[in-house]
N, C-alpha and C positions, 0 to 999 in steps of 0.2 A: 201499357207498362210492361217491361220485361221483368219476369219474376223467377227466382230460384227457390225451391222448397226442398227439404227443410232448411232453416237458417239457424246457425248457432252463434250467438253473440260472443261466446268465449273465443271463437276463432279470430274475431276482430281484436279482442283484448290481447291475444297472443301475438298478433302482428305488431301492435304498437308497444309491446313489452319485450320484444326480442329482435332477432337478426333481421327479419323482413322489414320492420320499421326503420332500423338503422340503414338498410339499403335504400329505402325511399328517401331518407334524409340525406344520404350521400349524394344522390343525383339531383335532388330537388331543393336541398337546403332546409333550414329550419321552417321555412314557409312551405309545408308539404302540400302545395296545390299548384294547379296548372297556371303558369305565368308569373309566379312569385310576386315580387314587389309591384311589378307593372299591373298585374291583375288586381291586387289590393288597392292600389291608387285609383284604378278605373272604377272599382266598386264604390269606394269611399266618395269619389267625386260625384258619381251618379246618385248616390244616396244622400249627398249633402250632409255628411257627418260634421256637426258643428263643434267648435271648441267649447270645452266645458261640459260636454254631454256625458251621460252615463249609459253604458251599454252592457249587453249580455251576449257572450259568444257561446252558441250551442254547438257541441262537438268541438271544443276548443283545442284538443290534443295538448301540446306543450305550451300553448298560449302565445305562439308567434304572432297570430293575428291581433291579439290584444296589445302586445308590445308595439306592433306597427301603429295601431290606433292611438296609443299614447304619444308616440314619438312624432308621427306625421300628421295627425289630425287634432292633437291637443285634447283628446278625450280626458275627462276628469277622473273617471273611475270605471273599472270593468270587472265583471264577474264571468268567469269561465266555467262551463258545465261539461263534464266528460264522464264516461263510464269506465275508463281505463286508469287504474290507480297509478301505474308506473309512469304514464304520460303526465299525470297531474304532479307527481313528485318531481319529475324532471322540470316541469313548467315552473313550479314554485322555486326551485333552485336557480333557474335561469333568471327569473324575475328578481330574485334577491341579488344575484350577481350584477344585474343591470340597474339596481337601485329603484325598482318599480314594485317591490313587494307590498308597499302600503297602498298603492293605487289599484293593484290587480289582485283579485282573490279568485280562488278555485273552489268548486264543490263537486264531489263525486256523486253523480246522480244520473238517472235515466232522463234524457232530454225530452222525452214525451210527457214526463211528469216530474218536474224538477223540484217541487216543493218550495220554490221561491215565491215571494209576494208578487201578486199580479199588478199590472198597469203601473209599473215603476220605472221601466227602462225607456230612455229616449229612443233607443234602437236595439234591435236584435240582429246579430251578425252570424254569418256562417260562410266558410270557404271550402268548397269541394269535399264536404264531410257528411252531408245529410244523406248521401247515397248509402251510408252504412246503417241507416236507421230503418227498421221495418215499421210499417204503419205510418206512412207519410201524412195522412190526414191528422193523426194525433200529434205529430211533430209540429205541423203548421198551426194547429189549434193552440198548442202550448206557446209557440213563438208569439202569436197574436195576443194571447192572454197576458204574457209578460210585458208587452209594449203598452205604453200610455196612449190614450186617445190622441190621434194626430201624429203619433210616433211612426218609426220606420222599421220595416223588416227588409234586410238587405243580405243577399247571399248569392254565391256561385255554387254550382254543383255539376257533377257528371250527369248527363241526360242522354236519352236516346236521340239520335239524329233524324233527319228527314227521310233517310233510306232505312227500311226495316231490316233488322237482323233475322237470320234464320234461327230456329230453335237451338240448333247445335252451336251456332256462334254465340248466342245469348248465354247458354249454359256454360260454355267455356269461359267467357269473360267474367260472369258473375262468380263462378267457382274460384277463378284465379284471384280476383280482387276481394273476395269475401263479402260481396254485396248481397243483401237480401233481394233487392230489385233495383231497377232504374226507372225513374219517372221521365216524363217528356216535358217539353216546353208548355204544351197545352195543359198537361196534367197539373203542373205546379201553378200555372195561372188560375186554373179552375179552383184549386184548393184555397188559394189566397182570396179569390173573389167570394167563395162560399163562406169565408170567415168575415165578410164585410169589408175587405180591404180594396183600396183603389190601386190597381197595378200600374206603376209608373214606368217600369222597364221590364221587358222579358225578351231576351235576345241571346243569340249564339255569339260568343266572343270571337269565334274564328281562330282560337289559339291552339286547340287540342292537337291537331295533326302535327304541326311544326314542333310543338313541345315534346311530343313522344319521339319524333325524329332526333331531337336534341338529347333526350335521355339515353336513347340507344347509342348515339354517337359517343356520349360521355362514357358509357359502360364499355363500349367496344374499343374506343380509341385512346382513352386516357385513364379511366378509373378501374380497369380490370383487376389489377392487383388488390386495390383497396376493397373492391366488392368481394373478391375471393377470400380475403382475410376475414371479412365479416361472417361468411358462411363456412368457415373452417377449411378453405381451399378445396371445396367439393366441386370438381369440374363438371360432373354430371348434373348437379343441381344448377350450376351456373348456366349450362347449356339449356336446361329445361326452362329456367326463368327467362332466358333470352328468347326462347321460342314463344312463350306466352306474351312477352312484350312485342315481339314482331307481329303476332296475331292481332294484338291491340292496335298496332300501327296501321295495319291493313283496314281495320274497321273504321279508324279515324279518317283515313284518306278516302274511304268509300262513303263518308257522310253518315255512318251508322251510329257513331257516338260523338258527343260534343260536350263543351263546357257551356252551360247556360248561366246567364246573369239575370237576377231578379231584384227589383226594388218595388216595394209596396208601402202604402200609407194606411195605417189603421184608422177606420172611420170613427 
């Protein structure tokens, strides 16, 4: 596992309450994760999300994943958990605008200790956000606790790739992304198995590098003005952010970071 210490959760909250969060949404859309709708469809199909099911989205941000599950998988109801109040407020507003406020609820809580009743969810869901959570064992334990026996834990996340990062590369990436650490394919599989889950899928989606190429092209070739407007037309900051994104692209093409997809069944 690649780890950066110390970690300040308030930095993550600031990202998704301010300009940096708006920048990510500019280039990635409401579904702020690698692959957007295609990635969500892939995860839902592999997890066999059934119509009428009830789920919990851990690190739900503004609830785009839950709105996807309602519209494309006919989920009956969803509960989203996040620790950024501004993101939840935006999510509630968007759900109301789309007529989904009665079926989608939010709670402001630590996803490692949500306070929600256990063994109630047909599935627990996450998309490229558990990388923001320190103490992955506690996160996975809570996901399993929330899931009913025979239910499903389904998530994608940023993970370390098959090629190791240097300490310098790791520190740079984690500092830029405000991640406390990055787990690996084997790491997540082990955490799920130690919680008594049967791992049904643990794979590299193969999307990461080409998606970062796309984001950089969007920023450099089409959305430069929009991005500059979000950051107050600060050209130096724009260049610095571009440099960090370029460094991320190199890591992705070198196989040092990836998007992992995981589906497990609770025993």
